[in-house]
FIDREN-249434 format. One record per residue: z, x, y of N, C-alpha, C in turn; residue in one letter. Coordinates in Angstrom, 3 decimals, padded with zeros to 6 digits, always signed. Each point is the difference from the previous one (the first is absolute). Example, Ala and Ser with C-alpha at 12.3 -4.5 7.8 and 13.67 -1.06 7.14 Angstrom:
<recs>
{{+007.800, +013.190, -005.690}, {+000.000, -000.890, +001.190}, {+000.000, +000.900, +001.200}, A},
{{-000.720, -000.350, +001.050}, {+000.060, +000.820, +001.190}, {+000.730, -000.770, +001.090}, S},
</recs>
This chain:
<recs>
{{+151.067, +128.653, +137.676}, {-000.986, -000.064, -001.072}, {-001.398, +000.070, +000.609}, X},
{{-000.783, +000.951, -000.437}, {-001.364, +000.159, +000.508}, {-000.966, -000.793, -000.861}, X},
{{-001.109, -000.372, +000.600}, {-001.010, -000.751, -000.725}, {-000.763, +000.917, -000.941}, X},
{{-000.429, -000.596, -001.109}, {-000.847, +000.738, -000.941}, {-001.438, -000.039, +000.482}, X},
{{-000.648, +001.117, -000.102}, {-001.425, +000.038, +000.332}, {-000.800, -000.327, -001.260}, X},
{{-001.272, -000.235, +000.196}, {-000.870, -000.275, -001.137}, {-000.019, +001.185, -000.958}, X},
{{+000.036, +001.196, +000.532}, {+000.012, +001.201, -000.841}, {+001.280, +000.077, -000.841}, X},
{{+001.105, -000.526, +000.550}, {+001.252, -000.034, -000.765}, {-000.010, -001.105, -001.051}, X},
{{-000.681, -001.086, +000.308}, {+000.002, -001.161, -000.876}, {-000.903, +000.160, -001.220}, X},
{{-001.113, +000.688, +000.141}, {-000.956, +000.130, -001.106}, {+000.604, +000.616, -001.260}, X},
{{+000.767, +001.097, +000.089}, {+000.601, +000.527, -001.228}, {+000.992, -000.978, -000.652}, X},
{{+000.666, -000.791, +000.839}, {+000.937, -000.996, -000.539}, {-000.767, -001.073, -000.765}, X},
{{-001.112, -000.450, +000.574}, {-000.847, -000.980, -000.683}, {-000.536, +000.560, -001.320}, X},
{{-000.402, +001.257, +000.015}, {-000.499, +000.632, -001.224}, {+001.099, +000.074, -001.052}, X},
{{+001.217, +000.267, +000.430}, {+001.136, +000.054, -000.934}, {+000.284, -001.375, -000.593}, X},
{{-000.205, -001.050, +000.792}, {+000.299, -001.359, -000.452}, {-001.049, -000.547, -000.966}, X},
{{-001.156, +000.642, -000.095}, {-001.075, -000.486, -000.878}, {+000.428, +000.010, -001.471}, X},
{{+000.696, +001.037, -000.422}, {+000.436, +000.094, -001.408}, {+000.828, -001.198, -000.435}, X},
{{+001.080, -000.331, +000.715}, {+000.782, -001.183, -000.383}, {-000.784, -001.312, +000.091}, X},
{{-000.947, -000.077, +000.929}, {-000.818, -001.219, +000.107}, {-000.848, -000.164, -001.257}, X},
{{-000.590, +001.086, -000.461}, {-000.797, -000.047, -001.231}, {+000.896, -000.341, -001.190}, X},
{{+001.207, +000.545, -000.017}, {+000.960, -000.305, -001.068}, {+000.335, -001.485, -000.019}, X},
{{+000.204, -000.587, +001.174}, {+000.285, -001.436, +000.084}, {-001.168, -000.800, -000.573}, X},
{{-001.212, +000.407, +000.303}, {-001.184, -000.685, -000.513}, {-000.046, +000.066, -001.530}, X},
{{+000.253, +001.180, -000.547}, {-000.001, +000.152, -001.458}, {+001.101, -000.803, -000.669}, X},
{{+001.184, +000.024, +000.589}, {+001.118, -000.770, -000.565}, {-000.309, -001.489, +000.086}, X},
{{-000.677, -000.409, +001.082}, {-000.402, -001.405, +000.127}, {-000.896, -000.438, -001.151}, X},
{{-000.927, +000.867, -000.385}, {-000.873, -000.326, -001.135}, {+000.795, -000.063, -001.306}, X},
{{+000.955, +000.909, -000.158}, {+000.862, -000.061, -001.184}, {+000.798, -001.297, -000.022}, X},
{{+000.523, -000.394, +001.163}, {+000.755, -001.254, +000.085}, {-000.876, -001.197, -000.360}, X},
{{-001.244, +000.034, +000.422}, {-000.928, -001.076, -000.347}, {-000.162, -000.104, -001.517}, X},
{{-000.199, +001.142, -000.639}, {-000.122, +000.002, -001.459}, {+001.269, -000.461, -000.695}, X},
{{+001.136, +000.433, +000.522}, {+001.281, -000.377, -000.612}, {+000.286, -001.492, +000.161}, X},
{{-000.296, -000.551, +001.178}, {+000.236, -001.431, +000.192}, {-000.953, -000.834, -000.855}, X},
{{-001.225, +000.474, -000.169}, {-000.926, -000.689, -000.914}, {+000.526, +000.035, -001.422}, X},
{{+000.534, +001.138, -000.394}, {+000.569, +000.135, -001.349}, {+001.188, -000.942, -000.177}, X},
{{+000.839, -000.081, +001.020}, {+001.140, -000.914, -000.065}, {-000.472, -001.442, -000.127}, X},
{{-001.040, -000.355, +000.728}, {-000.563, -001.348, -000.105}, {-000.508, -000.313, -001.394}, X},
{{-000.636, +000.975, -000.630}, {-000.498, -000.194, -001.377}, {+001.165, -000.181, -000.978}, X},
{{+001.076, +000.754, +000.217}, {+001.182, -000.130, -000.864}, {+000.589, -001.397, +000.137}, X},
{{+000.113, -000.477, +001.217}, {+000.541, -001.340, +000.246}, {-000.899, -001.059, -000.630}, X},
{{-001.308, +000.127, +000.179}, {-000.942, -000.959, -000.588}, {+000.104, -000.020, -001.523}, X},
{{+000.060, +001.181, -000.602}, {+000.092, +000.084, -001.465}, {+001.309, -000.610, -000.487}, X},
{{+001.084, +000.227, +000.714}, {+001.290, -000.567, -000.388}, {-000.039, -001.522, +000.055}, X},
{{-000.593, -000.536, +001.044}, {-000.107, -001.467, +000.116}, {-000.871, -000.582, -001.112}, X},
{{-001.061, +000.693, -000.346}, {-000.872, -000.456, -001.089}, {+000.764, -000.029, -001.313}, X},
{{+000.747, +001.064, -000.276}, {+000.774, +000.053, -001.242}, {+001.082, -001.077, -000.029}, X},
{{+000.652, -000.222, +001.124}, {+001.044, -001.029, +000.068}, {-000.578, -001.377, -000.295}, X},
{{-001.212, -000.269, +000.491}, {-000.655, -001.282, -000.256}, {-000.345, -000.174, -001.480}, X},
{{-000.208, +001.109, -000.717}, {-000.356, -000.058, -001.422}, {+001.200, -000.222, -000.902}, X},
{{+001.201, +000.185, +000.508}, {+001.203, -000.048, -000.840}, {+000.217, -001.335, -000.691}, X},
{{-000.473, -001.100, +000.583}, {+000.267, -001.319, -000.557}, {-000.678, -000.283, -001.318}, X},
{{-001.162, +000.545, -000.253}, {-000.800, -000.361, -001.171}, {-000.267, +001.189, -000.908}, X},
{{+001.048, +000.716, -000.396}, {-000.203, +001.169, -000.855}, {+000.996, -000.018, -001.158}, X},
{{-000.325, +000.786, -001.014}, {+000.913, +000.143, -001.130}, {+001.159, +000.916, +000.410}, X},
{{+001.007, +000.058, -000.857}, {+001.157, +000.844, +000.303}, {-000.389, +001.475, +000.113}, X},
{{-000.904, +000.439, -000.868}, {-000.447, +001.406, +000.037}, {-000.755, +000.296, +001.295}, X},
{{-000.896, -000.912, +000.376}, {-000.747, +000.175, +001.247}, {+000.947, -000.045, +001.205}, X},
{{+001.000, -000.866, -000.078}, {+000.984, -000.109, +001.085}, {+000.749, +001.324, +000.184}, X},
{{+000.362, +000.606, -001.104}, {+000.705, +001.284, +000.050}, {-000.886, +001.063, +000.664}, X},
{{-001.267, +000.039, -000.371}, {-000.936, +000.969, +000.576}, {-000.178, -000.242, +001.498}, X},
{{-000.155, -001.273, +000.382}, {-000.177, -000.337, +001.418}, {+001.244, +000.372, +000.798}, X},
{{+001.177, -000.291, -000.537}, {+001.237, +000.342, +000.707}, {+000.174, +001.513, +000.148}, X},
{{-000.406, +000.742, -001.018}, {+000.053, +001.461, +000.083}, {-000.943, +000.504, +001.079}, X},
{{-001.211, -000.550, +000.008}, {-000.967, +000.407, +001.021}, {+000.479, -000.394, +001.401}, X},
{{+000.602, -001.180, +000.127}, {+000.521, -000.434, +001.298}, {+001.135, +000.906, +000.476}, X},
{{+000.790, +000.475, -000.932}, {+001.074, +000.926, +000.345}, {-000.574, +001.310, +000.555}, X},
{{-001.041, +000.485, -000.640}, {-000.665, +001.217, +000.476}, {-000.629, -000.247, +001.367}, X},
{{-000.610, -001.161, +000.183}, {-000.603, -000.331, +001.291}, {+001.059, -000.061, +001.107}, X},
{{+001.179, -000.521, -000.312}, {+001.081, -000.044, +000.984}, {+000.400, +001.425, +000.403}, X},
{{+000.137, +000.887, -000.989}, {+000.330, +001.399, +000.300}, {-001.104, +000.645, +000.830}, X},
{{-001.242, -000.285, -000.345}, {-001.128, +000.561, +000.746}, {-000.014, -000.504, +001.437}, X},
{{+000.282, -001.272, +000.191}, {+000.026, -000.561, +001.359}, {+001.061, +000.704, +000.836}, X},
{{+001.146, +000.269, -000.600}, {+001.053, +000.705, +000.725}, {-000.412, +001.434, +000.312}, X},
{{-000.691, +000.654, -000.944}, {-000.481, +001.360, +000.248}, {-001.016, +000.036, +001.137}, X},
{{-000.942, -000.928, -000.019}, {-001.027, -000.025, +001.040}, {+000.641, -000.317, +001.354}, X},
{{+000.968, -000.907, +000.002}, {+000.697, -000.299, +001.255}, {+000.681, +001.252, +000.556}, X},
{{+000.610, +000.778, -000.882}, {+000.655, +001.235, +000.418}, {-001.024, +001.026, +000.497}, X},
{{-001.133, +000.080, -000.687}, {-001.070, +000.911, +000.441}, {-000.516, -000.418, +001.377}, X},
{{-000.144, -001.298, +000.225}, {-000.427, -000.514, +001.308}, {+001.030, +000.351, +001.065}, X},
{{+001.266, -000.123, -000.332}, {+001.062, +000.343, +000.953}, {-000.099, +001.459, +000.433}, X},
{{-000.109, +000.903, -000.972}, {-000.072, +001.419, +000.336}, {-001.294, +000.364, +000.730}, X},
{{-001.110, -000.638, -000.357}, {-001.250, +000.251, +000.727}, {+000.129, -000.491, +001.446}, X},
{{+000.664, -001.127, +000.186}, {+000.227, -000.517, +001.354}, {+000.894, +000.932, +000.804}, X},
{{+001.043, +000.536, -000.632}, {+000.871, +000.962, +000.676}, {-000.804, +001.239, +000.398}, X},
{{-000.913, +000.410, -000.853}, {-000.862, +001.147, +000.305}, {-000.847, -000.270, +001.239}, X},
{{-000.616, -001.167, +000.059}, {-000.817, -000.349, +001.168}, {+000.861, -000.099, +001.260}, X},
{{+001.199, -000.562, -000.132}, {+000.902, -000.089, +001.148}, {+000.420, +001.380, +000.494}, X},
{{+000.291, +000.899, -000.935}, {+000.385, +001.363, +000.391}, {-001.155, +000.708, +000.701}, X},
{{-001.229, -000.237, -000.472}, {-001.167, +000.603, +000.656}, {-000.173, -000.562, +001.411}, X},
{{+000.208, -001.303, +000.149}, {-000.102, -000.605, +001.330}, {+001.080, +000.550, +000.922}, X},
{{+001.217, +000.142, -000.515}, {+001.081, +000.602, +000.795}, {-000.328, +001.431, +000.382}, X},
{{-000.606, +000.707, -000.927}, {-000.390, +001.386, +000.267}, {-000.956, +000.077, +001.194}, X},
{{-000.956, -000.905, +000.041}, {-000.955, -000.023, +001.110}, {+000.717, -000.311, +001.315}, X},
{{+000.843, -001.015, -000.018}, {+000.713, -000.397, +001.222}, {+000.920, +001.121, +000.482}, X},
{{+000.755, +000.579, -000.914}, {+000.923, +001.078, +000.371}, {-000.768, +001.211, +000.530}, X},
{{-001.146, +000.297, -000.603}, {-000.826, +001.110, +000.477}, {-000.383, -000.209, +001.468}, X},
{{-000.441, -001.206, +000.324}, {-000.386, -000.282, +001.381}, {+001.203, -000.006, +000.945}, X},
{{+001.104, -000.567, -000.421}, {+001.194, -000.024, +000.862}, {+000.481, +001.425, +000.288}, X},
{{+000.054, +000.813, -001.049}, {+000.434, +001.382, +000.205}, {-000.955, +000.759, +000.916}, X},
{{-001.291, -000.283, -000.143}, {-000.983, +000.667, +000.864}, {+000.154, -000.459, +001.449}, X},
{{+000.210, -001.308, +000.187}, {+000.173, -000.518, +001.358}, {+001.250, +000.572, +000.675}, X},
{{+001.050, +000.148, -000.795}, {+001.248, +000.540, +000.534}, {+000.027, +001.525, -000.015}, X},
{{-001.093, +000.577, -000.514}, {-000.115, +001.466, -000.116}, {+001.195, +000.596, -000.749}, X},
{{+000.333, -000.657, -001.107}, {+001.098, +000.462, -000.854}, {-000.594, +000.507, -001.306}, X},
{{+000.655, +000.954, -000.595}, {-000.478, +000.537, -001.273}, {+001.070, -000.190, -001.061}, X},
{{-000.248, -000.970, -000.853}, {+000.885, -000.262, -001.127}, {-000.842, +000.007, -001.274}, X},
{{-000.459, +001.161, -000.353}, {-000.859, +000.135, -001.186}, {+000.725, -000.474, -001.250}, X},
{{+001.314, +000.204, -000.027}, {+000.784, -000.410, -001.173}, {-000.088, -001.514, -000.215}, X},
{{+000.091, -000.763, +001.080}, {-000.099, -001.460, -000.097}, {-001.379, -000.419, -000.518}, X},
{{-001.032, +000.635, +000.500}, {-001.355, -000.317, -000.459}, {-000.176, +000.350, -001.479}, X},
{{+000.577, +001.121, -000.406}, {-000.073, +000.398, -001.415}, {+000.732, -001.001, -000.893}, X},
{{+001.150, -000.454, +000.444}, {+000.775, -000.971, -000.781}, {-000.785, -001.299, -000.158}, X},
{{-000.589, -000.482, +001.086}, {-000.799, -001.226, -000.076}, {-001.197, +000.174, -000.923}, X},
{{-000.670, +001.148, +000.092}, {-001.157, +000.252, -000.858}, {+000.414, +000.078, -001.470}, X},
{{+001.114, +000.673, -000.277}, {+000.481, +000.087, -001.387}, {+000.445, -001.365, -000.516}, X},
{{+000.608, -000.815, +000.861}, {+000.388, -001.357, -000.408}, {-001.234, -000.821, -000.349}, X},
{{-001.031, +000.152, +000.798}, {-001.255, -000.712, -000.230}, {-000.604, +000.374, -001.354}, X},
{{-000.138, +001.297, -000.238}, {-000.620, +000.447, -001.255}, {+000.898, -000.244, -001.205}, X},
{{+001.296, +000.145, +000.168}, {+000.931, -000.264, -001.110}, {-000.064, -001.460, -000.418}, X},
{{-000.028, -000.895, +000.973}, {-000.105, -001.428, -000.313}, {-001.318, -000.303, -000.699}, X},
{{-001.058, +000.649, +000.444}, {-001.296, -000.204, -000.631}, {+000.018, +000.489, -001.448}, X},
{{+000.609, +001.142, -000.245}, {+000.092, +000.543, -001.355}, {+000.792, -000.940, -000.904}, X},
{{+001.140, -000.477, +000.485}, {+000.820, -000.932, -000.790}, {-000.799, -001.265, -000.304}, X},
{{-000.701, -000.523, +001.003}, {-000.811, -001.196, -000.191}, {-001.052, +000.204, -001.082}, X},
{{-000.680, +001.127, +000.041}, {-001.046, +000.274, -000.990}, {+000.581, +000.192, -001.401}, X},
{{+001.153, +000.636, -000.098}, {+000.649, +000.172, -001.310}, {+000.393, -001.352, -000.604}, X},
{{+000.524, -000.879, +000.835}, {+000.357, -001.344, -000.475}, {-001.253, -000.762, -000.405}, X},
{{-001.072, +000.166, +000.759}, {-001.261, -000.663, -000.304}, {-000.555, +000.468, -001.347}, X},
{{+000.101, +001.295, -000.267}, {-000.426, +000.544, -001.296}, {+000.832, -000.609, -001.123}, X},
{{+001.276, -000.159, +000.240}, {+000.884, -000.624, -001.006}, {-000.446, -001.432, -000.282}, X},
{{-000.389, -000.734, +001.056}, {-000.493, -001.364, -000.187}, {-001.267, -000.009, -000.848}, X},
{{-000.880, +000.930, +000.250}, {-001.239, +000.054, -000.785}, {+000.308, +000.212, -001.479}, X},
{{+000.957, +000.865, -000.289}, {+000.395, +000.204, -001.392}, {+000.600, -001.266, -000.606}, X},
{{+000.790, -000.724, +000.772}, {+000.573, -001.265, -000.484}, {-001.096, -001.028, -000.259}, X},
{{-001.041, +000.016, +000.823}, {-001.080, -000.970, -000.191}, {-000.706, +000.228, -001.338}, X},
{{-000.090, +001.256, -000.419}, {-000.597, +000.283, -001.306}, {+000.883, -000.509, -001.130}, X},
{{+001.307, +000.050, +000.185}, {+000.923, -000.550, -000.996}, {-000.215, -001.502, -000.131}, X},
{{-000.121, -000.694, +001.136}, {-000.241, -001.441, -000.028}, {-001.341, -000.322, -000.651}, X},
{{-001.004, +000.800, +000.270}, {-001.312, -000.217, -000.598}, {+000.059, +000.170, -001.509}, X},
{{+000.734, +001.005, -000.455}, {+000.134, +000.230, -001.442}, {+000.681, -001.182, -000.682}, X},
{{+001.003, -000.573, +000.650}, {+000.687, -001.171, -000.555}, {-000.961, -001.185, -000.066}, X},
{{-000.778, -000.175, +001.048}, {-000.942, -001.116, +000.045}, {-001.069, +000.124, -001.085}, X},
{{-000.453, +001.230, -000.212}, {-001.041, +000.212, -001.022}, {+000.554, -000.027, -001.410}, X},
{{+001.274, +000.277, -000.150}, {+000.653, -000.043, -001.308}, {-000.537, +001.053, -000.946}, X},
{{-000.327, -000.413, -001.209}, {-000.452, +000.922, -001.052}, {-001.467, +000.382, +000.177}, X},
{{-000.665, -000.580, +000.978}, {-001.420, +000.289, +000.192}, {-000.251, +001.346, +000.657}, X},
{{+001.051, +000.650, +000.469}, {-000.171, +001.254, +000.725}, {+000.355, +001.177, -000.925}, X},
{{-000.785, +001.048, +000.137}, {+000.301, +001.244, -000.716}, {+000.497, +001.006, +000.996}, X},
{{+000.912, +000.834, -000.433}, {+000.474, +001.045, +000.893}, {-001.039, +001.117, +000.044}, X},
{{-000.092, +000.644, +001.141}, {-000.990, +001.085, +000.134}, {+000.690, +001.325, +000.160}, X},
</recs>
């Protein structure tokens, strides 16, 4: 095995920049998703605390909203899982790129598979996140009751 020169290493570093930027972007998405999950948990705890002093009708509304919040929490957790898998695949892509370069091996197919796994996981995560946003509007409509008009 021969040593890599700086001239050999620079193109590899340039290739690794894309996945590094992707990891940064996914990290920001994860931050937003975990904040959203925290808000769902906080809202659920608030509603649970209100259950003791409400009428039967209000209790029914709160339980319905809590049910939606439980579904939303599961959706956000799943979105976080897929976003995390995306970041992990990007990190693996960087490591594999360097290992293959050090060993002077060419396995473009492996790099393509890792890149597609990364982007596929990100797409699934975003689709689930969009679904959660739609569910949040359903919960808001229940909370507002008859005060909301459809647009």
